[in-house]
N, CA, C and O atoms as CSV, one atom per row, in Angstrom:
chain,resi,resn,atom,element,x,y,z
A,1,MET,N,N,2.664,5.653,11.245
A,1,MET,CA,C,2.117,5.454,9.912
A,1,MET,C,C,2.934,6.290,8.938
A,1,MET,O,O,3.252,7.448,9.208
A,2,ASN,N,N,3.263,5.698,7.823
A,2,ASN,CA,C,4.046,6.430,6.824
A,2,ASN,C,C,3.354,6.324,5.471
A,2,ASN,O,O,3.699,5.484,4.641
A,3,GLY,N,N,2.377,7.190,5.272
A,3,GLY,CA,C,1.643,7.193,4.021
A,3,GLY,C,C,2.503,7.570,2.842
A,3,GLY,O,O,2.263,7.110,1.726
A,4,ASN,N,N,3.507,8.406,3.072
A,4,ASN,CA,C,4.347,8.844,1.963
A,4,ASN,C,C,5.158,7.692,1.384
A,4,ASN,O,O,5.390,7.654,0.176
A,5,ARG,N,N,5.588,6.767,2.210
A,5,ARG,CA,C,6.318,5.611,1.693
A,5,ARG,C,C,5.373,4.764,0.844
A,5,ARG,O,O,5.764,4.246,-0.202
A,6,LEU,N,N,4.152,4.628,1.292
A,6,LEU,CA,C,3.154,3.896,0.519
A,6,LEU,C,C,2.953,4.552,-0.841
A,6,LEU,O,O,2.966,3.872,-1.868
A,7,LYS,N,N,2.769,5.848,-0.854
A,7,LYS,CA,C,2.549,6.566,-2.110
A,7,LYS,C,C,3.768,6.448,-3.030
A,7,LYS,O,O,3.623,6.220,-4.231
A,8,ASP,N,N,4.963,6.604,-2.465
A,8,ASP,CA,C,6.184,6.491,-3.262
A,8,ASP,C,C,6.295,5.123,-3.931
A,8,ASP,O,O,6.623,5.031,-5.114
A,9,ARG,N,N,6.023,4.072,-3.178
A,9,ARG,CA,C,6.119,2.720,-3.718
A,9,ARG,C,C,5.032,2.474,-4.754
A,9,ARG,O,O,5.289,1.859,-5.789
A,10,ARG,N,N,3.820,2.949,-4.483
A,10,ARG,CA,C,2.720,2.766,-5.435
A,10,ARG,C,C,3.058,3.418,-6.767
A,10,ARG,O,O,2.895,2.813,-7.826
A,11,ILE,N,N,3.528,4.654,-6.705
A,11,ILE,CA,C,3.862,5.385,-7.926
A,11,ILE,C,C,5.049,4.743,-8.641
A,11,ILE,O,O,5.033,4.596,-9.863
A,12,SER,N,N,6.075,4.362,-7.885
A,12,SER,CA,C,7.250,3.759,-8.531
A,12,SER,C,C,6.907,2.416,-9.175
A,12,SER,O,O,7.561,1.998,-10.131
A,13,ASP,N,N,5.887,1.745,-8.655
A,13,ASP,CA,C,5.443,0.484,-9.254
A,13,ASP,C,C,4.454,0.708,-10.393
A,13,ASP,O,O,3.976,-0.248,-11.002
A,14,GLY,N,N,4.148,1.972,-10.678
A,14,GLY,CA,C,3.275,2.291,-11.803
A,14,GLY,C,C,1.803,2.010,-11.545
A,14,GLY,O,O,1.039,1.769,-12.480
A,15,LEU,N,N,1.403,2.040,-10.274
A,15,LEU,CA,C,0.011,1.762,-9.928
A,15,LEU,C,C,-0.750,3.044,-9.612
A,15,LEU,O,O,-0.212,3.964,-8.995
A,16,THR,N,N,-1.986,3.091,-10.036
A,16,THR,CA,C,-2.870,4.174,-9.616
A,16,THR,C,C,-3.516,3.758,-8.295
A,16,THR,O,O,-3.451,2.595,-7.897
A,17,ILE,N,N,-4.136,4.725,-7.627
A,17,ILE,CA,C,-4.863,4.399,-6.397
A,17,ILE,C,C,-5.947,3.367,-6.701
A,17,ILE,O,O,-6.153,2.434,-5.925
A,18,THR,N,N,-6.629,3.531,-7.811
A,18,THR,CA,C,-7.699,2.604,-8.190
A,18,THR,C,C,-7.159,1.193,-8.401
A,18,THR,O,O,-7.774,0.222,-7.960
A,19,GLU,N,N,-6.024,1.073,-9.065
A,19,GLU,CA,C,-5.435,-0.251,-9.293
A,19,GLU,C,C,-5.014,-0.903,-7.976
A,19,GLU,O,O,-5.268,-2.087,-7.752
A,20,LEU,N,N,-4.368,-0.119,-7.106
A,20,LEU,CA,C,-3.954,-0.676,-5.816
A,20,LEU,C,C,-5.169,-1.070,-4.979
A,20,LEU,O,O,-5.150,-2.100,-4.306
A,21,ALA,N,N,-6.208,-0.268,-5.015
A,21,ALA,CA,C,-7.434,-0.600,-4.276
A,21,ALA,C,C,-8.018,-1.914,-4.770
A,21,ALA,O,O,-8.443,-2.747,-3.970
A,22,ARG,N,N,-8.041,-2.099,-6.067
A,22,ARG,CA,C,-8.568,-3.347,-6.637
A,22,ARG,C,C,-7.710,-4.537,-6.221
A,22,ARG,O,O,-8.238,-5.576,-5.825
A,23,LEU,N,N,-6.389,-4.391,-6.311
A,23,LEU,CA,C,-5.480,-5.478,-5.933
A,23,LEU,C,C,-5.552,-5.787,-4.437
A,23,LEU,O,O,-5.347,-6.928,-4.025
A,24,SER,N,N,-5.841,-4.771,-3.631
A,24,SER,CA,C,-5.885,-4.915,-2.176
A,24,SER,C,C,-7.267,-5.294,-1.663
A,24,SER,O,O,-7.430,-5.693,-0.510
A,25,ASN,N,N,-8.252,-5.162,-2.534
A,25,ASN,CA,C,-9.645,-5.430,-2.164
A,25,ASN,C,C,-10.129,-4.499,-1.039
A,25,ASN,O,O,-10.806,-4.921,-0.101
A,26,ILE,N,N,-9.756,-3.224,-1.171
A,26,ILE,CA,C,-10.238,-2.188,-0.259
A,26,ILE,C,C,-10.595,-0.953,-1.084
A,26,ILE,O,O,-10.314,-0.904,-2.281
A,27,SER,N,N,-11.201,0.027,-0.461
A,27,SER,CA,C,-11.674,1.194,-1.207
A,27,SER,C,C,-10.538,2.155,-1.564
A,27,SER,O,O,-9.511,2.219,-0.888
A,28,THR,N,N,-10.757,2.892,-2.642
A,28,THR,CA,C,-9.805,3.930,-3.034
A,28,THR,C,C,-9.728,5.007,-1.956
A,28,THR,O,O,-8.676,5.611,-1.746
A,29,LYS,N,N,-10.837,5.242,-1.284
A,29,LYS,CA,C,-10.877,6.258,-0.226
A,29,LYS,C,C,-9.874,5.921,0.893
A,29,LYS,O,O,-9.164,6.803,1.377
A,30,ILE,N,N,-9.820,4.674,1.290
A,30,ILE,CA,C,-8.897,4.255,2.355
A,30,ILE,C,C,-7.448,4.436,1.908
A,30,ILE,O,O,-6.615,4.920,2.674
A,31,ILE,N,N,-7.150,4.049,0.675
A,31,ILE,CA,C,-5.777,4.215,0.152
A,31,ILE,C,C,-5.412,5.698,0.154
A,31,ILE,O,O,-4.344,6.073,0.637
A,32,SER,N,N,-6.282,6.531,-0.378
A,32,SER,CA,C,-6.025,7.964,-0.465
A,32,SER,C,C,-5.837,8.573,0.924
A,32,SER,O,O,-4.905,9.347,1.143
A,33,GLN,N,N,-6.710,8.231,1.849
A,33,GLN,CA,C,-6.611,8.785,3.207
A,33,GLN,C,C,-5.337,8.311,3.905
A,33,GLN,O,O,-4.730,9.063,4.667
A,34,THR,N,N,-4.938,7.087,3.651
A,34,THR,CA,C,-3.711,6.556,4.254
A,34,THR,C,C,-2.492,7.291,3.694
A,34,THR,O,O,-1.594,7.672,4.444
A,35,GLU,N,N,-2.467,7.484,2.393
A,35,GLU,CA,C,-1.336,8.195,1.770
A,35,GLU,C,C,-1.238,9.638,2.246
A,35,GLU,O,O,-0.138,10.173,2.386
A,36,ARG,N,N,-2.365,10.260,2.490
A,36,ARG,CA,C,-2.364,11.667,2.927
A,36,ARG,C,C,-2.294,11.799,4.446
A,36,ARG,O,O,-2.431,12.896,4.986
A,37,LEU,N,N,-2.080,10.676,5.131
A,37,LEU,CA,C,-1.939,10.645,6.588
A,37,LEU,C,C,-3.189,11.124,7.311
A,37,LEU,O,O,-3.106,11.653,8.420
A,38,LEU,N,N,-4.349,10.939,6.684
A,38,LEU,CA,C,-5.624,11.320,7.296
A,38,LEU,C,C,-6.235,10.168,8.073
A,38,LEU,O,O,-7.097,10.377,8.926
A,39,LYS,N,N,-5.793,8.960,7.782
A,39,LYS,CA,C,-6.362,7.773,8.428
A,39,LYS,C,C,-5.248,6.786,8.723
A,39,LYS,O,O,-4.348,6.575,7.910
A,40,ASN,N,N,-5.326,6.189,9.895
A,40,ASN,CA,C,-4.417,5.109,10.247
A,40,ASN,C,C,-5.230,3.817,10.185
A,40,ASN,O,O,-5.953,3.498,11.128
A,41,PRO,N,N,-5.119,3.078,9.093
A,41,PRO,CA,C,-5.962,1.892,8.917
A,41,PRO,C,C,-5.609,0.789,9.916
A,41,PRO,O,O,-4.561,0.813,10.562
A,42,THR,N,N,-6.510,-0.161,10.014
A,42,THR,CA,C,-6.279,-1.299,10.900
A,42,THR,C,C,-5.127,-2.135,10.374
A,42,THR,O,O,-4.700,-1.984,9.229
A,43,GLU,N,N,-4.634,-3.013,11.221
A,43,GLU,CA,C,-3.558,-3.924,10.848
A,43,GLU,C,C,-3.983,-4.797,9.658
A,43,GLU,O,O,-3.189,-5.038,8.749
A,44,VAL,N,N,-5.205,-5.257,9.667
A,44,VAL,CA,C,-5.719,-6.101,8.573
A,44,VAL,C,C,-5.701,-5.319,7.256
A,44,VAL,O,O,-5.275,-5.844,6.227
A,45,THR,N,N,-6.160,-4.073,7.289
A,45,THR,CA,C,-6.186,-3.250,6.079
A,45,THR,C,C,-4.771,-2.967,5.591
A,45,THR,O,O,-4.512,-3.004,4.388
A,46,LYS,N,N,-3.862,-2.689,6.504
A,46,LYS,CA,C,-2.466,-2.456,6.116
A,46,LYS,C,C,-1.890,-3.691,5.423
A,46,LYS,O,O,-1.187,-3.574,4.420
A,47,ARG,N,N,-2.187,-4.858,5.954
A,47,ARG,CA,C,-1.683,-6.097,5.342
A,47,ARG,C,C,-2.278,-6.312,3.955
A,47,ARG,O,O,-1.597,-6.796,3.051
A,48,LYS,N,N,-3.544,-5.953,3.788
A,48,LYS,CA,C,-4.171,-6.046,2.459
A,48,LYS,C,C,-3.466,-5.124,1.473
A,48,LYS,O,O,-3.246,-5.499,0.322
A,49,ILE,N,N,-3.114,-3.926,1.914
A,49,ILE,CA,C,-2.416,-2.966,1.045
A,49,ILE,C,C,-1.059,-3.524,0.626
A,49,ILE,O,O,-0.709,-3.489,-0.553
A,50,VAL,N,N,-0.296,-4.036,1.586
A,50,VAL,CA,C,1.024,-4.599,1.272
A,50,VAL,C,C,0.876,-5.798,0.342
A,50,VAL,O,O,1.659,-5.951,-0.595
A,51,ASN,N,N,-0.116,-6.647,0.588
A,51,ASN,CA,C,-0.355,-7.788,-0.303
A,51,ASN,C,C,-0.712,-7.314,-1.711
A,51,ASN,O,O,-0.291,-7.916,-2.699
A,52,GLY,N,N,-1.489,-6.236,-1.798
A,52,GLY,CA,C,-1.828,-5.669,-3.101
A,52,GLY,C,C,-0.600,-5.161,-3.834
A,52,GLY,O,O,-0.435,-5.414,-5.027
A,53,LEU,N,N,0.265,-4.444,-3.121
A,53,LEU,CA,C,1.514,-3.970,-3.724
A,53,LEU,C,C,2.347,-5.156,-4.221
A,53,LEU,O,O,2.875,-5.139,-5.333
A,54,ASN,N,N,2.451,-6.175,-3.381
A,54,ASN,CA,C,3.272,-7.329,-3.746
A,54,ASN,C,C,2.677,-8.131,-4.897
A,54,ASN,O,O,3.417,-8.732,-5.676
A,55,SER,N,N,1.367,-8.149,-5.012
A,55,SER,CA,C,0.750,-8.900,-6.102
A,55,SER,C,C,1.023,-8.257,-7.462
A,55,SER,O,O,0.905,-8.915,-8.497
A,56,ALA,N,N,1.386,-6.982,-7.461
A,56,ALA,CA,C,1.699,-6.289,-8.711
A,56,ALA,C,C,3.161,-6.472,-9.126
A,56,ALA,O,O,3.546,-6.081,-10.228
A,57,LYS,N,N,3.964,-7.059,-8.257
A,57,LYS,CA,C,5.380,-7.263,-8.570
A,57,LYS,C,C,5.533,-8.353,-9.637
A,57,LYS,O,O,4.716,-9.267,-9.740
A,58,LYS,N,N,6.580,-8.228,-10.405
A,58,LYS,CA,C,6.901,-9.226,-11.422
A,58,LYS,C,C,7.553,-10.427,-10.740
A,58,LYS,O,O,8.165,-10.286,-9.681
A,59,PRO,N,N,7.422,-11.594,-11.341
A,59,PRO,CA,C,8.081,-12.778,-10.770
A,59,PRO,C,C,9.575,-12.528,-10.594
A,59,PRO,O,O,10.240,-12.002,-11.486
A,60,GLY,N,N,10.080,-12.907,-9.450
A,60,GLY,CA,C,11.506,-12.735,-9.166
A,60,GLY,C,C,11.838,-11.443,-8.442
A,60,GLY,O,O,12.920,-11.324,-7.866
A,61,GLU,N,N,10.931,-10.471,-8.457
A,61,GLU,CA,C,11.174,-9.224,-7.721
A,61,GLU,C,C,10.948,-9.464,-6.238
A,61,GLU,O,O,10.053,-10.209,-5.839
A,62,LYS,N,N,11.772,-8.822,-5.439
A,62,LYS,CA,C,11.659,-8.970,-3.993
A,62,LYS,C,C,10.376,-8.294,-3.508
A,62,LYS,O,O,10.117,-7.140,-3.850
A,63,PRO,N,N,9.572,-9.004,-2.714
A,63,PRO,CA,C,8.346,-8.395,-2.194
A,63,PRO,C,C,8.660,-7.363,-1.118
A,63,PRO,O,O,9.717,-7.406,-0.489
A,64,TYR,N,N,7.738,-6.445,-0.918
A,64,TYR,CA,C,7.883,-5.448,0.138
A,64,TYR,C,C,7.625,-6.081,1.489
A,64,TYR,O,O,6.711,-6.892,1.642
A,65,ASP,N,N,8.426,-5.712,2.460
A,65,ASP,CA,C,8.180,-6.104,3.840
A,65,ASP,C,C,7.122,-5.180,4.411
A,65,ASP,O,O,7.078,-3.992,4.093
A,66,PHE,N,N,6.283,-5.731,5.248
A,66,PHE,CA,C,5.238,-4.950,5.897
A,66,PHE,C,C,5.840,-3.753,6.643
A,66,PHE,O,O,5.335,-2.635,6.549
A,67,GLU,N,N,6.914,-4.002,7.377
A,67,GLU,CA,C,7.550,-2.957,8.200
A,67,GLU,C,C,8.160,-1.845,7.344
A,67,GLU,O,O,8.301,-0.715,7.810
A,68,TYR,N,N,8.518,-2.155,6.109
A,68,TYR,CA,C,9.059,-1.129,5.220
A,68,TYR,C,C,7.960,-0.157,4.793
A,68,TYR,O,O,8.173,1.055,4.783
A,69,ILE,N,N,6.806,-0.675,4.448
A,69,ILE,CA,C,5.702,0.177,4.004
A,69,ILE,C,C,5.055,0.878,5.180
A,69,ILE,O,O,4.708,2.056,5.084
A,70,PHE,N,N,4.888,0.180,6.280
A,70,PHE,CA,C,4.258,0.737,7.480
A,70,PHE,C,C,5.176,0.581,8.686
A,70,PHE,O,O,4.952,-0.289,9.527
A,71,PRO,N,N,6.226,1.432,8.778
A,71,PRO,CA,C,7.163,1.306,9.901
A,71,PRO,C,C,6.480,1.629,11.237
A,71,PRO,O,O,5.553,2.435,11.309
A,72,MET,N,N,6.963,0.981,12.266
A,72,MET,CA,C,6.451,1.243,13.618
A,72,MET,C,C,6.869,2.659,14.031
A,72,MET,O,O,7.983,3.103,13.752
A,73,GLN,N,N,5.950,3.350,14.699
A,73,GLN,CA,C,6.284,4.699,15.172
A,73,GLN,C,C,5.955,4.845,16.620
A,73,GLN,O,O,6.166,5.912,17.196
């Protein structure tokens, strides 16, 4: 799990935890715990987070790969 990559991408995309939680349809608590490496969310939750990040991208921007945000360890 790489919460720091998630946090870096969220911040660089100009999203708050609350905005990403809304876009991902999950709680702010889960996002925060994932970024701080306190929780390893399920595969479904991870996919929701990546989908939320990608939904904030502008048309034409390359979407994030799941493996980039959550690399295998």
